[in-house]
N, C-alpha and C positions, 0 to 999 in steps of 0.2 A: 867798249861795253860788253856783257857777259853774251856770249853765242846762244844762241835761242834754243829753249827745248823743243826736242821733234815729239811730236804728237803720234802715231802711228794707228789707224784704225785696221783691227786684224780680219773684219767681216766677219763670218761667222766661226771659221776655224781657220787654223795655221796655214790650210791649203789654198786660203784667199788670197795673201800676202803676194806681192809683186817679188821678183827679182830684185830690184832696188831698194824695196823696204827692207828686205834679209839682209842686203848687205848693209844698211844702215843700223839695224839690230845688231849684228855680230860684231861692229866695231864700236857700239856703246861701252862709255865707262860704265855708266848705273843704267839698270833695268829697270823700270817701275811700271808696275801693274799688279791685277788681280791674282788671286794663287794659281786659278785656271788658267789663266794665260801665260803666267810666267812660267809654268811647268812644261810649257812645249821648248823651251830654252833652258833646259836645266845643264846642258852640255856647255854652254857658256859659261866661260870664268869669270866674267864681270858680277860686278855687286849688283846685287837683286833686293829690290826692297816693295814690300807688299804694300797694294792700298788698302786703307782701311776707312770707316765710315768717317774718320775726321778728317774732313776735306781741309781745312783751316791748316794742320799740321803738314798736311802734303806742302800746300804752298809754300809753309815757313821751310821747309826741307829744300823744296826746288829753289827758292830764292837764295838759300844759303849755299846750296852745290853748284848751282849752274854756272858760275864764274870760271870755276876750276876744273868742271868735267862736262864730258860729252855724254848728256842724260836723253835716255828713250822712255817715254811711256807709253804704254800699250794699253788699247783701248778693243772693247768689242764692238762689230759695227763700224759704223762713222760715227769718228769722233765729235762733231757738232750736231748728230741727230740724235736728241735726248741723251747725248754721253757727256762727259767729263769735259770735252774740248772747250765748252762753255765758260765752265768755271775756271780754266784755266786762261783763258783770253782775259778773262775780265781779271783776273788775280794777278796775271806776270806782264799783261800788255800785250796788243798784238805784234811787236817788234819783239815780245819775249818767246815766242812760240813758233813752231813750223810743225806744219798740218799737212799729213797724208791720208788722206781720205781714203776709203774701202767701201764696198758694198755692206749698205745696210740691211738688219733680220728681217725689215719688211720687205725688201726687194726682194732676198733670198725667198721668204716665205711664198708672196704672190708667185714669184718663179717655179717652185714646186707644184703649187695648184694651177699653173698654167692660164692667170687671169691677169687682164691691166690693172695697174693700179695707181695711174696718174689722177683719177678723182677721189681715190680713198681717203678717208679721215682717220687722222691718228691720233689715238691717247694713251698717255702714259699714267698708269696708275703706280708706278715705282716711286713710293714716297711721297704721293702726292695724293691729295682729294679731289679727283675728278670724277666721280660719279653723275652730277650733274650733267656737265657737259656730253659724257657718254651717253646717257639715257636720251637727250634732247637729239643728239643725232641720230639715235636708232627710231627714234619717234618720228623725226623728219624721213626717214626710209633710206639712211645713209648707211654704206658698207663701212666697218669700221674696223681698224686693226689695233689691238689692244697689247701693249708692255705691260706685264704682270708682275708682281711679285710675290713670297711667300705667303702672304696674309691674302693677297687678293686676287689669288688664281682661281683657274679656270673653274673648280667646283663653286668657288665663290661667285664668278661672274655669272654662271648657271641660276645659281639661288636668287641673284639680284634681277635678272631676268623673267624669272617666274614670279617672283613678287611684285612686279611691273606690268604683269599680263604682255610679257614678250615670248614665251615660251616657243612660237613657233620661229622664232631666229634662227638658221642655220649657223652652226658653230664648227668653226674647224680649228683644233689645236696642234700646233705644230712643237714639239719638243726635240730637245736637243741636236736643233740645226747644225748640219754638217758633221756630225760626230758617227760614231759607226751604229749607235743605236738611236739615230735619228727616227722619229714617228711621226705619222701623219694621222690623227683622228678626226673623221668627221662625225658630228653625233646632233644631239637635240640636249635642251637646257635640263630636260627631265632625266637623261641618261649620263650627262656629264656631271650632275651634283652629286651623284654616287660613284663616281670614278675618280683615279687618283693619278696624278700626272708629275713629271719631273718638275722642278724649281724654273728649271732653263726653259721658257715657253714662251710663244707669242699665240695669242689668239685673233681668228679672222671670225668676226661677226657681220652677217648677211641678213638684213629684214627679209620676211617673205614679203616680195613685190605684190601680192594680192591684199596684203593685210590692209585694212582702212587706215590712213596715217592718224596720229591723235591732232587734236585742234591745235591749229597755231596759237603759241602765247602772244598777247599783246595787251597794253595797258588799258585797263577797265573794258575787260570783255562782257558782255553780256551776264547779267544774274545766271539766267537760266542754265548757264555752261555749267555753273558746279552745284554738286548737291550741298542741300544746305535745309536747314528748319523757316519755316516760310517766314521772311521777314528779318531774318536774324542773321544778316550777312552785310559787308561795307557794299554798298550798292554802287555799280560800274563807275559813275562819273565821280562820285567822292573818292573811289579807291585809285582812279586815273591820277586825281590830283594830289593824293596820300603818296603814292609812288615818287610823284616829282618832287614833295619837300623832303621826300628823304635820302634822298642824292643818294642812291647804293650806287655799287662797285662790285666788281667780280668778285674779290678775294674778302667781301665783307663777311662778317660774323653779326648776322641778323638776328633780333627777338621778337617774335609776334605775340604780344601778351592779351590774351581774352581774344584767341584767334576765331572763335566760333568754328566758321565753313571752311577757315584756313585760304580763302580767297585772296588774302594780301599776301601770305606767305607762297602762294602757289604764283601770282603775277611776281615776285620779289625774284622768283626762279628764273625769269629770263634775263635779268641782272647778275644774279650771283649763282654762277656755275662752279668757280674754284673755293668757294665760302663756304659757311654753314649758316642753316636758317633752322632757325627753333620755332615752333610752334604750339606754345602754352595753354591750355585749355583744360578745364576742370568737370565738363559734361562728357558722360562717356557716350552719349548718341553724337555730339558734335564731334566727338574725336575722330568717331567712325565715319563724319562725312569727311573729316580732313584727311584721314588715308584715303577715302576713297576720290576725292579731288587730287591728292599727290598720285595716285598710280595713274588716274586719268589722264594726266599731263605731264607722266614722265619725270616727275620733280626728285632726282634721284639724292639731292644733300638735303634733302628737309627732314628734321625728326623732330616727331609729336612727345609732348612732354605731358601726362594728366598731373595738375598739381591746381591746387585752390591759391591763387596769388595773395600776398606776394612769396607762398612758399613755392619751392621746387626749383629756385632758381640757382642755388650754391653749387651744383654740381655742372654748370652750364658755362662754357669760356665766355670772359669778357665780350661785351658786344659793341660794335662799331654804331650800329644802326638799332633805334628799339622804336616799336610800332605799339602801341596801347589802345585798342580798340572795346576795351571792356575791364571798368576799372569797382563801378558801383560805387560803395560808401568806402573802399579801401583805397581811392585813388590817388589820394597824399603819399600812404604807407610806400604802396607800389612804384610811386615815383622817385620817392628818396631812395628807396633800397635798389633800383635800377640805377639812377643817377650815379649811385656810389661805385658801380660797377662799368659804367660806361666811358670809353676811351676818350683820351685827351681832345681830340678833334670830332667827337661822336655826335649823333643828332637825335633828339628825341621829338616823334610825333606823335599827340594824343588826338584821338576823334572823340567828341562826346555832342550829345542833343541835350543834355542836362544844364541848367543855368549854374546851379550849385559846382558842378562838376568843371565849368567854365573857369570858373573863380578861383575853385581849389586847384586847377592847373596851372594857372598863369601865377598865383601868388608862390606858389612853390617852387616852380623852376626860376622865379624872378629871386625868392629867397636863397635858392642853391647858387645864384650868380648867372644862371642862364641870359641869354639875348632870348627874348622872345616876342612872336609874332602870332597873330590871328587872324584867320581868314573865315567868313560865314560864307557855307554854299547851299543855296537853295535851287534844287534842280525842281522842274517840270518838266513831266513827259508828255506829249502828244497821245491823245487816245482817239480813234475814229468815232465818228457820230454821222448820222444820215445827213447827207449833202454836205460836211465839214468836218471839223475835229475841233476838238475842248483840250486842255488841258488838266493833268491830275498833278496836284502838288504831292512833294516828298518832304519829310519832316527835314527843316534844316539842320546842317550838322555845322560844327565852330571844328576847325582844324588847328591844332596849336602848336607849333614847331618850338622846339628851345636847341638853339646853338650855343656849344661849351665857347 
């Protein structure tokens, strides 16, 4: 069996390395790491290999060379804390690696600002779409440490906070931790948006404790929680059932077509935090309501598309789940265009109050080879009366679900 590859976390600088780690590095045949990390060992005569973005090639190289060479992979921070260590364990197997941990950038950052971090939530934006998760945590009053990347840096984060009415969040930017030019900046979103920072940074976001928290998301929230045109909203009881039929999951791409107020998209945000949500609507006033509701509930991964269906879908990524809450006379065409893009294991849910659209939806989906089921919801809401109560009936709704 080939000897394991040693993965060493360097902390935030070479000064964090232990004597044992330095000894292991000094005796390596091959040293692998980013250019910045390798630069600290220019004095060593061993072979040096730079890690680039093609991790699969790195895995191929290590599998080929590890049998005959003593290999050390250098990582910043802690290898198994948002680091390359997890990938190498998956690729080489648990027996194919030896891991030597170190202090993480988050631990170092909180030692600098002298605050405990055992309850701090951590989000990495490095090559990940986690704005939905980030905004929900801040909306719930959590302190969040954010690993940034050059595209999603402190100024971008400040803009995100401002766009979502969180400009009172305290921002601490820790640049070049462990280096001679280390800098710590405590500022506001408005100021940070116009400032320039090193690409090597970590950001700590602390919501204002006095700020009223955003409403807690749950399926079937009362209609009055949303900005909407009177009556033009998927009613709360119907919304709850619709979400259950969609079977949403965290990384899903979700299309909400004929989104109206965006209530379904907003509630989808409690299930989809790492995927993408697209609310497509043609009416300007309703689009304004979608933006208002998106901000009100801090749904950071919701994009609004202004279009008359079935137009406006070409630029969107293929969906895993589709909800059609408005189709009118174009419903059959919208279904055909949408299902042509739907994932192989996708689900489409259509709500309608019109008998003709019920027939069109069922026939079209069956013609396209979908398994179809239909339920009808008739909701009656209690209303107080002198000495008792009565029930007000809401229009019956058909919920048509198509499964690949």
